[in-house]
PQR file with spaces between the fields and no chain letter, atoms N, CA, C, O and H, PARSE charges and radii, in Angstrom:
ATOM       1  N    UNK     1     102.753  108.380  110.966 -0.4000 1.5000
ATOM       2  CA   UNK     1     103.756  109.355  111.270 -0.0000 2.0000
ATOM       3  C    UNK     1     103.067  110.686  111.586  0.5500 1.7000
ATOM       4  O    UNK     1     102.468  111.303  110.706 -0.5500 1.4000
ATOM       5  N    UNK     2     103.156  111.112  112.819 -0.4000 1.5000
ATOM       6  CA   UNK     2     102.513  112.336  113.263 -0.0000 2.0000
ATOM       7  C    UNK     2     103.378  113.538  112.893  0.5500 1.7000
ATOM       8  O    UNK     2     104.600  113.504  113.035 -0.5500 1.4000
ATOM       9  H    UNK     2     103.643  110.610  113.534  0.4000 1.0000
ATOM      10  N    UNK     3     102.723  114.606  112.414 -0.4000 1.5000
ATOM      11  CA   UNK     3     103.424  115.798  111.971 -0.0000 2.0000
ATOM      12  C    UNK     3     102.840  117.044  112.605  0.5500 1.7000
ATOM      13  O    UNK     3     101.657  117.096  112.940 -0.5500 1.4000
ATOM      14  H    UNK     3     101.730  114.633  112.299  0.4000 1.0000
ATOM      15  N    UNK     4     103.693  118.052  112.763 -0.4000 1.5000
ATOM      16  CA   UNK     4     103.251  119.387  113.160 -0.0000 2.0000
ATOM      17  C    UNK     4     103.678  120.328  112.045  0.5500 1.7000
ATOM      18  O    UNK     4     104.869  120.484  111.773 -0.5500 1.4000
ATOM      19  H    UNK     4     104.654  118.010  112.491  0.4000 1.0000
ATOM      20  N    UNK     5     102.693  120.957  111.399 -0.4000 1.5000
ATOM      21  CA   UNK     5     102.940  121.848  110.281 -0.0000 2.0000
ATOM      22  C    UNK     5     102.546  123.259  110.705  0.5500 1.7000
ATOM      23  O    UNK     5     101.447  123.481  111.213 -0.5500 1.4000
ATOM      24  H    UNK     5     101.726  120.831  111.620  0.4000 1.0000
ATOM      25  N    UNK     6     103.448  124.202  110.493 -0.4000 1.5000
ATOM      26  CA   UNK     6     103.182  125.598  110.816 -0.0000 2.0000
ATOM      27  C    UNK     6     103.173  126.382  109.511  0.5500 1.7000
ATOM      28  O    UNK     6     104.144  126.365  108.754 -0.5500 1.4000
ATOM      29  H    UNK     6     104.341  124.021  110.080  0.4000 1.0000
ATOM      30  N    UNK     7     102.052  127.076  109.255 -0.4000 1.5000
ATOM      31  CA   UNK     7     101.869  127.837  108.020 -0.0000 2.0000
ATOM      32  C    UNK     7     101.578  129.297  108.344  0.5500 1.7000
ATOM      33  O    UNK     7     100.943  129.605  109.353 -0.5500 1.4000
ATOM      34  H    UNK     7     101.263  127.090  109.870  0.4000 1.0000
ATOM      35  N    UNK     8     102.045  130.189  107.483 -0.4000 1.5000
ATOM      36  CA   UNK     8     101.706  131.599  107.600 -0.0000 2.0000
ATOM      37  C    UNK     8     100.735  131.915  106.470  0.5500 1.7000
ATOM      38  O    UNK     8     101.071  131.778  105.294 -0.5500 1.4000
ATOM      39  H    UNK     8     102.561  129.940  106.664  0.4000 1.0000
ATOM      40  N    UNK     9      99.530  132.339  106.837 -0.4000 1.5000
ATOM      41  CA   UNK     9      98.470  132.581  105.866 -0.0000 2.0000
ATOM      42  C    UNK     9      98.044  134.045  105.950  0.5500 1.7000
ATOM      43  O    UNK     9      97.821  134.561  107.045 -0.5500 1.4000
ATOM      44  H    UNK     9      99.257  132.450  107.793  0.4000 1.0000
ATOM      45  N    UNK    10      97.932  134.712  104.814 -0.4000 1.5000
ATOM      46  CA   UNK    10      97.480  136.104  104.774 -0.0000 2.0000
ATOM      47  C    UNK    10      95.968  136.132  104.976  0.5500 1.7000
ATOM      48  O    UNK    10      95.199  135.867  104.051 -0.5500 1.4000
ATOM      49  H    UNK    10      98.114  134.292  103.924  0.4000 1.0000
ATOM      50  N    UNK    11      95.556  136.457  106.197 -0.4000 1.5000
ATOM      51  CA   UNK    11      94.124  136.517  106.524 -0.0000 2.0000
ATOM      52  C    UNK    11      93.806  137.933  106.988  0.5500 1.7000
ATOM      53  O    UNK    11      94.418  138.436  107.931 -0.5500 1.4000
ATOM      54  H    UNK    11      96.180  136.673  106.948  0.4000 1.0000
ATOM      55  N    UNK    12      92.851  138.571  106.325 -0.4000 1.5000
ATOM      56  CA   UNK    12      92.564  139.970  106.585 -0.0000 2.0000
ATOM      57  C    UNK    12      91.338  140.196  107.456  0.5500 1.7000
ATOM      58  O    UNK    12      91.192  141.266  108.047 -0.5500 1.4000
ATOM      59  H    UNK    12      92.354  138.163  105.559  0.4000 1.0000
ATOM      60  N    UNK    13      90.460  139.211  107.545 -0.4000 1.5000
ATOM      61  CA   UNK    13      89.206  139.412  108.271 -0.0000 2.0000
ATOM      62  C    UNK    13      88.787  138.116  108.963  0.5500 1.7000
ATOM      63  O    UNK    13      89.429  137.078  108.804 -0.5500 1.4000
ATOM      64  H    UNK    13      90.579  138.342  107.064  0.4000 1.0000
ATOM      65  N    UNK    14      87.720  138.192  109.717 -0.4000 1.5000
ATOM      66  CA   UNK    14      87.206  137.027  110.437 -0.0000 2.0000
ATOM      67  C    UNK    14      86.722  135.950  109.471  0.5500 1.7000
ATOM      68  O    UNK    14      86.837  134.758  109.756 -0.5500 1.4000
ATOM      69  H    UNK    14      87.198  139.035  109.846  0.4000 1.0000
ATOM      70  N    UNK    15      86.183  136.368  108.336 -0.4000 1.5000
ATOM      71  CA   UNK    15      85.716  135.409  107.328 -0.0000 2.0000
ATOM      72  C    UNK    15      86.887  134.575  106.794  0.5500 1.7000
ATOM      73  O    UNK    15      86.743  133.374  106.564 -0.5500 1.4000
ATOM      74  H    UNK    15      86.090  137.337  108.104  0.4000 1.0000
ATOM      75  N    UNK    16      88.031  135.209  106.600 -0.4000 1.5000
ATOM      76  CA   UNK    16      89.226  134.500  106.137 -0.0000 2.0000
ATOM      77  C    UNK    16      89.684  133.481  107.180  0.5500 1.7000
ATOM      78  O    UNK    16      90.100  132.377  106.826 -0.5500 1.4000
ATOM      79  H    UNK    16      88.148  136.185  106.786  0.4000 1.0000
ATOM      80  N    UNK    17      89.611  133.844  108.464 -0.4000 1.5000
ATOM      81  CA   UNK    17      89.984  132.922  109.536 -0.0000 2.0000
ATOM      82  C    UNK    17      89.098  131.678  109.503  0.5500 1.7000
ATOM      83  O    UNK    17      89.592  130.553  109.569 -0.5500 1.4000
ATOM      84  H    UNK    17      89.273  134.740  108.751  0.4000 1.0000
ATOM      85  N    UNK    18      87.788  131.891  109.400 -0.4000 1.5000
ATOM      86  CA   UNK    18      86.842  130.765  109.371 -0.0000 2.0000
ATOM      87  C    UNK    18      87.086  129.881  108.151  0.5500 1.7000
ATOM      88  O    UNK    18      87.072  128.654  108.257 -0.5500 1.4000
ATOM      89  H    UNK    18      87.387  132.806  109.347  0.4000 1.0000
ATOM      90  N    UNK    19      87.309  130.502  106.998 -0.4000 1.5000
ATOM      91  CA   UNK    19      87.527  129.748  105.765 -0.0000 2.0000
ATOM      92  C    UNK    19      88.796  128.896  105.869  0.5500 1.7000
ATOM      93  O    UNK    19      88.797  127.727  105.483 -0.5500 1.4000
ATOM      94  H    UNK    19      87.320  131.499  106.912  0.4000 1.0000
ATOM      95  N    UNK    20      89.871  129.484  106.388 -0.4000 1.5000
ATOM      96  CA   UNK    20      91.131  128.750  106.540 -0.0000 2.0000
ATOM      97  C    UNK    20      90.968  127.583  107.505  0.5500 1.7000
ATOM      98  O    UNK    20      91.436  126.480  107.222 -0.5500 1.4000
ATOM      99  H    UNK    20      89.871  130.434  106.701  0.4000 1.0000
ATOM     100  N    UNK    21      90.311  127.808  108.638 -0.4000 1.5000
ATOM     101  CA   UNK    21      90.097  126.724  109.601 -0.0000 2.0000
ATOM     102  C    UNK    21      89.264  125.605  108.999  0.5500 1.7000
ATOM     103  O    UNK    21      89.553  124.429  109.220 -0.5500 1.4000
ATOM     104  H    UNK    21      89.931  128.704  108.868  0.4000 1.0000
ATOM     105  N    UNK    22      88.241  125.955  108.245 -0.4000 1.5000
ATOM     106  CA   UNK    22      87.379  124.944  107.630 -0.0000 2.0000
ATOM     107  C    UNK    22      88.152  124.107  106.612  0.5500 1.7000
ATOM     108  O    UNK    22      88.010  122.884  106.579 -0.5500 1.4000
ATOM     109  H    UNK    22      88.006  126.910  108.065  0.4000 1.0000
ATOM     110  N    UNK    23      88.970  124.759  105.782 -0.4000 1.5000
ATOM     111  CA   UNK    23      89.751  124.042  104.771 -0.0000 2.0000
ATOM     112  C    UNK    23      90.710  123.066  105.434  0.5500 1.7000
ATOM     113  O    UNK    23      90.828  121.917  105.009 -0.5500 1.4000
ATOM     114  H    UNK    23      89.085  125.752  105.809  0.4000 1.0000
ATOM     115  N    UNK    24      91.397  123.526  106.479 -0.4000 1.5000
ATOM     116  CA   UNK    24      92.370  122.665  107.163 -0.0000 2.0000
ATOM     117  C    UNK    24      91.663  121.546  107.914  0.5500 1.7000
ATOM     118  O    UNK    24      92.139  120.411  107.909 -0.5500 1.4000
ATOM     119  H    UNK    24      91.301  124.460  106.824  0.4000 1.0000
ATOM     120  N    UNK    25      90.538  121.838  108.560 -0.4000 1.5000
ATOM     121  CA   UNK    25      89.848  120.846  109.379 -0.0000 2.0000
ATOM     122  C    UNK    25      89.314  119.672  108.570  0.5500 1.7000
ATOM     123  O    UNK    25      89.271  118.551  109.076 -0.5500 1.4000
ATOM     124  H    UNK    25      90.151  122.761  108.564  0.4000 1.0000
ATOM     125  N    UNK    26      88.907  119.902  107.324 -0.4000 1.5000
ATOM     126  CA   UNK    26      88.350  118.810  106.519 -0.0000 2.0000
ATOM     127  C    UNK    26      89.421  118.016  105.777  0.5500 1.7000
ATOM     128  O    UNK    26      89.104  117.047  105.087 -0.5500 1.4000
ATOM     129  H    UNK    26      88.942  120.813  106.912  0.4000 1.0000
ATOM     130  N    UNK    27      90.679  118.414  105.911 -0.4000 1.5000
ATOM     131  CA   UNK    27      91.779  117.693  105.280 -0.0000 2.0000
ATOM     132  C    UNK    27      91.988  116.355  105.988  0.5500 1.7000
ATOM     133  O    UNK    27      91.944  116.289  107.217 -0.5500 1.4000
ATOM     134  H    UNK    27      90.937  119.201  106.472  0.4000 1.0000
ATOM     135  N    UNK    28      92.214  115.293  105.220 -0.4000 1.5000
ATOM     136  CA   UNK    28      92.407  113.954  105.784 -0.0000 2.0000
ATOM     137  C    UNK    28      93.618  113.907  106.702  0.5500 1.7000
ATOM     138  O    UNK    28      94.691  114.399  106.353 -0.5500 1.4000
ATOM     139  H    UNK    28      92.250  115.347  104.222  0.4000 1.0000
ATOM     140  N    UNK    29      93.440  113.310  107.882 -0.4000 1.5000
ATOM     141  CA   UNK    29      94.536  113.096  108.807 -0.0000 2.0000
ATOM     142  C    UNK    29      94.710  114.175  109.860  0.5500 1.7000
ATOM     143  O    UNK    29      95.483  113.985  110.799 -0.5500 1.4000
ATOM     144  H    UNK    29      92.569  112.910  108.166  0.4000 1.0000
ATOM     145  N    UNK    30      94.022  115.299  109.737 -0.4000 1.5000
ATOM     146  CA   UNK    30      94.186  116.404  110.685 -0.0000 2.0000
ATOM     147  C    UNK    30      93.471  116.078  111.989  0.5500 1.7000
ATOM     148  O    UNK    30      92.303  115.691  111.987 -0.5500 1.4000
ATOM     149  H    UNK    30      93.394  115.453  108.974  0.4000 1.0000
ATOM     150  N    UNK    31      94.194  116.240  113.121 -0.4000 1.5000
ATOM     151  CA   UNK    31      93.600  116.001  114.433 -0.0000 2.0000
ATOM     152  C    UNK    31      93.509  117.266  115.269  0.5500 1.7000
ATOM     153  O    UNK    31      92.713  117.318  116.207 -0.5500 1.4000
ATOM     154  H    UNK    31      95.143  116.554  113.123  0.4000 1.0000
ATOM     155  N    UNK    32      94.311  118.299  114.954 -0.4000 1.5000
ATOM     156  CA   UNK    32      94.318  119.536  115.734 -0.0000 2.0000
ATOM     157  C    UNK    32      94.647  120.718  114.825  0.5500 1.7000
ATOM     158  O    UNK    32      95.550  120.634  113.992 -0.5500 1.4000
ATOM     159  H    UNK    32      94.957  118.256  114.193  0.4000 1.0000
ATOM     160  N    UNK    33      93.908  121.824  114.990 -0.4000 1.5000
ATOM     161  CA   UNK    33      94.139  123.048  114.228 -0.0000 2.0000
ATOM     162  C    UNK    33      94.031  124.226  115.181  0.5500 1.7000
ATOM     163  O    UNK    33      93.130  124.268  116.018 -0.5500 1.4000
ATOM     164  H    UNK    33      93.175  121.891  115.666  0.4000 1.0000
ATOM     165  N    UNK    34      94.950  125.187  115.061 -0.4000 1.5000
ATOM     166  CA   UNK    34      94.815  126.422  115.835 -0.0000 2.0000
ATOM     167  C    UNK    34      95.390  127.580  115.047  0.5500 1.7000
ATOM     168  O    UNK    34      96.234  127.404  114.169 -0.5500 1.4000
ATOM     169  H    UNK    34      95.682  125.153  114.381  0.4000 1.0000
ATOM     170  N    UNK    35      94.908  128.785  115.384 -0.4000 1.5000
ATOM     171  CA   UNK    35      95.430  130.015  114.801 -0.0000 2.0000
ATOM     172  C    UNK    35      96.161  130.752  115.904  0.5500 1.7000
ATOM     173  O    UNK    35      95.614  130.979  116.983 -0.5500 1.4000
ATOM     174  H    UNK    35      94.222  128.929  116.098  0.4000 1.0000
ATOM     175  N    UNK    36      97.407  131.125  115.624 -0.4000 1.5000
ATOM     176  CA   UNK    36      98.251  131.768  116.628 -0.0000 2.0000
ATOM     177  C    UNK    36      98.919  132.993  116.046  0.5500 1.7000
ATOM     178  O    UNK    36      98.700  133.342  114.886 -0.5500 1.4000
ATOM     179  H    UNK    36      97.851  130.940  114.747  0.4000 1.0000
ATOM     180  N    UNK    37      99.739  133.648  116.861 -0.4000 1.5000
ATOM     181  CA   UNK    37     100.502  134.809  116.418 -0.0000 2.0000
ATOM     182  C    UNK    37      99.861  136.100  116.864  0.5500 1.7000
ATOM     183  O    UNK    37      98.687  136.135  117.233 -0.5500 1.4000
ATOM     184  H    UNK    37      99.916  133.364  117.804  0.4000 1.0000
ATOM     185  N    UNK    38     100.646  137.164  116.827 -0.4000 1.5000
ATOM     186  CA   UNK    38     100.150  138.472  117.233 -0.0000 2.0000
ATOM     187  C    UNK    38      99.015  138.962  116.351  0.5500 1.7000
ATOM     188  O    UNK    38      98.054  139.554  116.841 -0.5500 1.4000
ATOM     189  H    UNK    38     101.600  137.135  116.528  0.4000 1.0000
ATOM     190  N    UNK    39      99.124  138.717  115.059 -0.4000 1.5000
ATOM     191  CA   UNK    39      98.108  139.164  114.123 -0.0000 2.0000
ATOM     192  C    UNK    39      97.220  138.022  113.640  0.5500 1.7000
ATOM     193  O    UNK    39      96.499  138.166  112.653 -0.5500 1.4000
ATOM     194  H    UNK    39      99.905  138.236  114.661  0.4000 1.0000
ATOM     195  N    UNK    40      97.273  136.879  114.342 -0.4000 1.5000
ATOM     196  CA   UNK    40      96.458  135.697  114.018 -0.0000 2.0000
ATOM     197  C    UNK    40      96.671  135.240  112.575  0.5500 1.7000
ATOM     198  O    UNK    40      95.711  134.927  111.871 -0.5500 1.4000
ATOM     199  H    UNK    40      97.859  136.762  115.144  0.4000 1.0000
ATOM     200  N    UNK    41      97.943  135.201  112.135 -0.4000 1.5000
ATOM     201  CA   UNK    41      98.248  134.783  110.775 -0.0000 2.0000
ATOM     202  C    UNK    41      98.950  133.431  110.718  0.5500 1.7000
ATOM     203  O    UNK    41      99.220  132.931  109.626 -0.5500 1.4000
ATOM     204  H    UNK    41      98.723  135.455  112.708  0.4000 1.0000
ATOM     205  N    UNK    42      99.250  132.834  111.858 -0.4000 1.5000
ATOM     206  CA   UNK    42      99.946  131.552  111.921 -0.0000 2.0000
ATOM     207  C    UNK    42      98.929  130.436  112.159  0.5500 1.7000
ATOM     208  O    UNK    42      98.172  130.478  113.128 -0.5500 1.4000
ATOM     209  H    UNK    42      99.031  133.241  112.745  0.4000 1.0000
ATOM     210  N    UNK    43      98.913  129.432  111.267 -0.4000 1.5000
ATOM     211  CA   UNK    43      98.033  128.278  111.412 -0.0000 2.0000
ATOM     212  C    UNK    43      98.899  127.075  111.774  0.5500 1.7000
ATOM     213  O    UNK    43      99.836  126.734  111.052 -0.5500 1.4000
ATOM     214  H    UNK    43      99.529  129.398  110.479  0.4000 1.0000
ATOM     215  N    UNK    44      98.576  126.434  112.903 -0.4000 1.5000
ATOM     216  CA   UNK    44      99.294  125.244  113.364 -0.0000 2.0000
ATOM     217  C    UNK    44      98.398  124.040  113.134  0.5500 1.7000
ATOM     218  O    UNK    44      97.254  124.014  113.587 -0.5500 1.4000
ATOM     219  H    UNK    44      97.815  126.711  113.490  0.4000 1.0000
ATOM     220  N    UNK    45      98.923  123.032  112.421 -0.4000 1.5000
ATOM     221  CA   UNK    45      98.166  121.831  112.080 -0.0000 2.0000
ATOM     222  C    UNK    45      98.936  120.624  112.601  0.5500 1.7000
ATOM     223  O    UNK    45     100.134  120.486  112.355 -0.5500 1.4000
ATOM     224  H    UNK    45      99.853  123.053  112.053  0.4000 1.0000
ATOM     225  N    UNK    46      98.234  119.747  113.327 -0.4000 1.5000
ATOM     226  CA   UNK    46      98.837  118.504  113.808 -0.0000 2.0000
ATOM     227  C    UNK    46      97.984  117.353  113.288  0.5500 1.7000
ATOM     228  O    UNK    46      96.756  117.401  113.353 -0.5500 1.4000
ATOM     229  H    UNK    46      97.260  119.858  113.527  0.4000 1.0000
ATOM     230  N    UNK    47      98.651  116.307  112.767 -0.4000 1.5000
ATOM     231  CA   UNK    47      97.921  115.159  112.258 -0.0000 2.0000
ATOM     232  C    UNK    47      98.846  114.105  111.690  0.5500 1.7000
ATOM     233  O    UNK    47     100.069  114.200  111.793 -0.5500 1.4000
ATOM     234  H    UNK    47      99.649  116.268  112.715  0.4000 1.0000
ATOM     235  N    UNK    48      98.234  113.096  111.089 -0.4000 1.5000
ATOM     236  CA   UNK    48      98.967  111.968  110.526 -0.0000 2.0000
ATOM     237  C    UNK    48      98.951  112.029  109.003  0.5500 1.7000
ATOM     238  O    UNK    48      97.905  112.248  108.391 -0.5500 1.4000
ATOM     239  H    UNK    48      97.240  113.019  111.006  0.4000 1.0000
ATOM     240  N    UNK    49     100.128  111.833  108.396 -0.4000 1.5000
ATOM     241  CA   UNK    49     100.282  111.726  106.942 -0.0000 2.0000
ATOM     242  C    UNK    49      99.616  112.867  106.173  0.5500 1.7000
ATOM     243  O    UNK    49      98.863  112.626  105.229 -0.5500 1.4000
ATOM     244  H    UNK    49     100.977  111.655  108.893  0.4000 1.0000
ATOM     245  N    UNK    50      99.892  114.103  106.573 -0.4000 1.5000
ATOM     246  CA   UNK    50      99.365  115.275  105.881 -0.0000 2.0000
ATOM     247  C    UNK    50     100.418  115.741  104.887  0.5500 1.7000
ATOM     248  O    UNK    50     101.599  115.823  105.224 -0.5500 1.4000
ATOM     249  H    UNK    50     100.504  114.300  107.339  0.4000 1.0000
ATOM     250  N    UNK    51      99.998  116.046  103.665 -0.4000 1.5000
ATOM     251  CA   UNK    51     100.918  116.573  102.662 -0.0000 2.0000
ATOM     252  C    UNK    51     100.921  118.101  102.782  0.5500 1.7000
ATOM     253  O    UNK    51      99.943  118.742  102.397 -0.5500 1.4000
ATOM     254  H    UNK    51      99.039  115.979  103.391  0.4000 1.0000
ATOM     255  N    UNK    52     101.996  118.697  103.305 -0.4000 1.5000
ATOM     256  CA   UNK    52     102.019  120.144  103.510 -0.0000 2.0000
ATOM     257  C    UNK    52     101.951  120.945  102.209  0.5500 1.7000
ATOM     258  O    UNK    52     101.433  122.062  102.204 -0.5500 1.4000
ATOM     259  H    UNK    52     102.791  118.177  103.618  0.4000 1.0000
ATOM     260  N    UNK    53     102.460  120.398  101.119 -0.4000 1.5000
ATOM     261  CA   UNK    53     102.433  121.109   99.843 -0.0000 2.0000
ATOM     262  C    UNK    53     101.002  121.204   99.310  0.5500 1.7000
ATOM     263  O    UNK    53     100.584  122.263   98.842 -0.5500 1.4000
ATOM     264  H    UNK    53     102.880  119.490  101.124  0.4000 1.0000
ATOM     265  N    UNK    54     100.256  120.108   99.379 -0.4000 1.5000
ATOM     266  CA   UNK    54      98.862  120.126   98.922 -0.0000 2.0000
ATOM     267  C    UNK    54      98.009  121.027   99.805  0.5500 1.7000
ATOM     268  O    UNK    54      97.144  121.746   99.305 -0.5500 1.4000
ATOM     269  H    UNK    54     100.595  119.248   99.759  0.4000 1.0000
ATOM     270  N    UNK    55      98.246  120.993  101.118 -0.4000 1.5000
ATOM     271  CA   UNK    55      97.501  121.839  102.050 -0.0000 2.0000
ATOM     272  C    UNK    55      97.785  123.316  101.765  0.5500 1.7000
ATOM     273  O    UNK    55      96.871  124.141  101.783 -0.5500 1.4000
ATOM     274  H    UNK    55      98.949  120.409  101.524  0.4000 1.0000
ATOM     275  N    UNK    56      99.030  123.640  101.508 -0.4000 1.5000
ATOM     276  CA   UNK    56      99.406  125.016  101.184 -0.0000 2.0000
ATOM     277  C    UNK    56      98.753  125.465   99.874  0.5500 1.7000
ATOM     278  O    UNK    56      98.283  126.598   99.769 -0.5500 1.4000
ATOM     279  H    UNK    56      99.772  122.970  101.494  0.4000 1.0000
ATOM     280  N    UNK    57      98.727  124.589   98.894 -0.4000 1.5000
ATOM     281  CA   UNK    57      98.099  124.920   97.607 -0.0000 2.0000
ATOM     282  C    UNK    57      96.608  125.193   97.774  0.5500 1.7000
ATOM     283  O    UNK    57      96.078  126.126   97.170 -0.5500 1.4000
ATOM     284  H    UNK    57      99.109  123.668   98.979  0.4000 1.0000
ATOM     285  N    UNK    58      95.927  124.387   98.588 -0.4000 1.5000
ATOM     286  CA   UNK    58      94.500  124.603   98.854 -0.0000 2.0000
ATOM     287  C    UNK    58      94.259  125.963   99.496  0.5500 1.7000
ATOM     288  O    UNK    58      93.364  126.705   99.090 -0.5500 1.4000
ATOM     289  H    UNK    58      96.358  123.629   99.079  0.4000 1.0000
ATOM     290  N    UNK    59      95.072  126.281  100.507 -0.4000 1.5000
ATOM     291  CA   UNK    59      94.908  127.557  101.203 -0.0000 2.0000
ATOM     292  C    UNK    59      95.221  128.736  100.290  0.5500 1.7000
ATOM     293  O    UNK    59      94.547  129.764  100.365 -0.5500 1.4000
ATOM     294  H    UNK    59      95.798  125.678  100.837  0.4000 1.0000
ATOM     295  N    UNK    60      96.220  128.610   99.436 -0.4000 1.5000
ATOM     296  CA   UNK    60      96.542  129.684   98.495 -0.0000 2.0000
ATOM     297  C    UNK    60      95.389  129.934   97.535  0.5500 1.7000
ATOM     298  O    UNK    60      95.077  131.079   97.209 -0.5500 1.4000
ATOM     299  H    UNK    60      96.767  127.775   99.375  0.4000 1.0000
ATOM     300  N    UNK    61      94.759  128.852   97.086 -0.4000 1.5000
ATOM     301  CA   UNK    61      93.667  128.969   96.122 -0.0000 2.0000
ATOM     302  C    UNK    61      92.422  129.584   96.757  0.5500 1.7000
ATOM     303  O    UNK    61      91.759  130.416   96.137 -0.5500 1.4000
ATOM     304  H    UNK    61      95.013  127.922   97.352  0.4000 1.0000
ATOM     305  N    UNK    62      92.098  129.184   97.985 -0.4000 1.5000
ATOM     306  CA   UNK    62      90.843  129.596   98.612 -0.0000 2.0000
ATOM     307  C    UNK    62      90.951  130.836   99.498  0.5500 1.7000
ATOM     308  O    UNK    62      89.990  131.600   99.595 -0.5500 1.4000
ATOM     309  H    UNK    62      92.637  128.508   98.488  0.4000 1.0000
ATOM     310  N    UNK    63      92.111  131.055  100.153 -0.4000 1.5000
ATOM     311  CA   UNK    63      92.218  132.134  101.139 -0.0000 2.0000
ATOM     312  C    UNK    63      93.148  133.250  100.664  0.5500 1.7000
ATOM     313  O    UNK    63      92.743  134.410  100.595 -0.5500 1.4000
ATOM     314  H    UNK    63      92.891  130.434  100.074  0.4000 1.0000
ATOM     315  N    UNK    64      94.380  132.901  100.340 -0.4000 1.5000
ATOM     316  CA   UNK    64      95.342  133.921   99.935 -0.0000 2.0000
ATOM     317  C    UNK    64      96.757  133.413  100.073  0.5500 1.7000
ATOM     318  O    UNK    64      96.988  132.208  100.173 -0.5500 1.4000
ATOM     319  H    UNK    64      94.709  131.958  100.396  0.4000 1.0000
ATOM     320  N    UNK    65      97.699  134.329  100.078 -0.4000 1.5000
ATOM     321  CA   UNK    65      99.117  133.981  100.146 -0.0000 2.0000
ATOM     322  C    UNK    65      99.411  133.120  101.369  0.5500 1.7000
ATOM     323  O    UNK    65      99.039  133.468  102.490 -0.5500 1.4000
ATOM     324  H    UNK    65      97.511  135.308   99.997  0.4000 1.0000
ATOM     325  N    UNK    66     100.082  131.992  101.142 -0.4000 1.5000
ATOM     326  CA   UNK    66     100.401  131.046  102.207 -0.0000 2.0000
ATOM     327  C    UNK    66     101.826  130.564  102.030  0.5500 1.7000
ATOM     328  O    UNK    66     102.268  130.295  100.913 -0.5500 1.4000
ATOM     329  H    UNK    66     100.385  131.709  100.232  0.4000 1.0000
ATOM     330  N    UNK    67     102.545  130.455  103.142 -0.4000 1.5000
ATOM     331  CA   UNK    67     103.893  129.904  103.080 -0.0000 2.0000
ATOM     332  C    UNK    67     104.106  128.931  104.227  0.5500 1.7000
ATOM     333  O    UNK    67     103.547  129.096  105.311 -0.5500 1.4000
ATOM     334  H    UNK    67     102.186  130.673  104.049  0.4000 1.0000
ATOM     335  N    UNK    68     104.925  127.912  103.974 -0.4000 1.5000
ATOM     336  CA   UNK    68     105.242  126.914  104.979 -0.0000 2.0000
ATOM     337  C    UNK    68     106.364  127.457  105.858  0.5500 1.7000
ATOM     338  O    UNK    68     107.430  127.815  105.358 -0.5500 1.4000
ATOM     339  H    UNK    68     105.379  127.778  103.093  0.4000 1.0000
ATOM     340  N    UNK    69     106.126  127.519  107.163 -0.4000 1.5000
ATOM     341  CA   UNK    69     107.144  127.957  108.114 -0.0000 2.0000
ATOM     342  C    UNK    69     107.981  126.777  108.567  0.5500 1.7000
ATOM     343  O    UNK    69     109.210  126.840  108.541 -0.5500 1.4000
ATOM     344  H    UNK    69     105.259  127.228  107.569  0.4000 1.0000
ATOM     345  N    UNK    70     107.318  125.685  108.988 -0.4000 1.5000
ATOM     346  CA   UNK    70     108.054  124.503  109.411 -0.0000 2.0000
ATOM     347  C    UNK    70     107.189  123.254  109.327  0.5500 1.7000
ATOM     348  O    UNK    70     105.963  123.311  109.416 -0.5500 1.4000
ATOM     349  H    UNK    70     106.319  125.634  109.009  0.4000 1.0000
ATOM     350  N    UNK    71     107.873  122.118  109.152 -0.4000 1.5000
ATOM     351  CA   UNK    71     107.230  120.801  109.193 -0.0000 2.0000
ATOM     352  C    UNK    71     108.100  119.932  110.100  0.5500 1.7000
ATOM     353  O    UNK    71     109.276  119.702  109.818 -0.5500 1.4000
ATOM     354  H    UNK    71     108.869  122.072  109.080  0.4000 1.0000
ATOM     355  N    UNK    72     107.502  119.452  111.195 -0.4000 1.5000
ATOM     356  CA   UNK    72     108.229  118.676  112.172 -0.0000 2.0000
ATOM     357  C    UNK    72     107.552  117.319  112.330  0.5500 1.7000
ATOM     358  O    UNK    72     106.344  117.244  112.555 -0.5500 1.4000
ATOM     359  H    UNK    72     106.547  119.639  111.424  0.4000 1.0000
ATOM     360  N    UNK    73     108.337  116.241  112.211 -0.4000 1.5000
ATOM     361  CA   UNK    73     107.807  114.896  112.453 -0.0000 2.0000
ATOM     362  C    UNK    73     107.940  114.599  113.937  0.5500 1.7000
ATOM     363  O    UNK    73     109.016  114.743  114.516 -0.5500 1.4000
ATOM     364  H    UNK    73     109.318  116.302  112.029  0.4000 1.0000
ATOM     365  N    UNK    74     106.846  114.187  114.540 -0.4000 1.5000
ATOM     366  CA   UNK    74     106.836  113.951  115.980 -0.0000 2.0000
ATOM     367  C    UNK    74     106.875  112.464  116.274  0.5500 1.7000
ATOM     368  O    UNK    74     106.873  112.065  117.438 -0.5500 1.4000
ATOM     369  H    UNK    74     105.971  114.070  114.069  0.4000 1.0000
């Protein structure tokens, strides 16, 4: 089951961007990751069988405040 997960992550610097991308990229099932938005705070993740709650918890622990914007099954 392919999913598109959109997360809003509080990222203040380039180091935070790299850390967030690395955390998401090594998550099982992820096939595509991008950072979008005017202030580069939106992380878009596409993949198979990803648990958005666990992914959000990882990002909160390692990067900062994170909230789930949407989860769409494709």
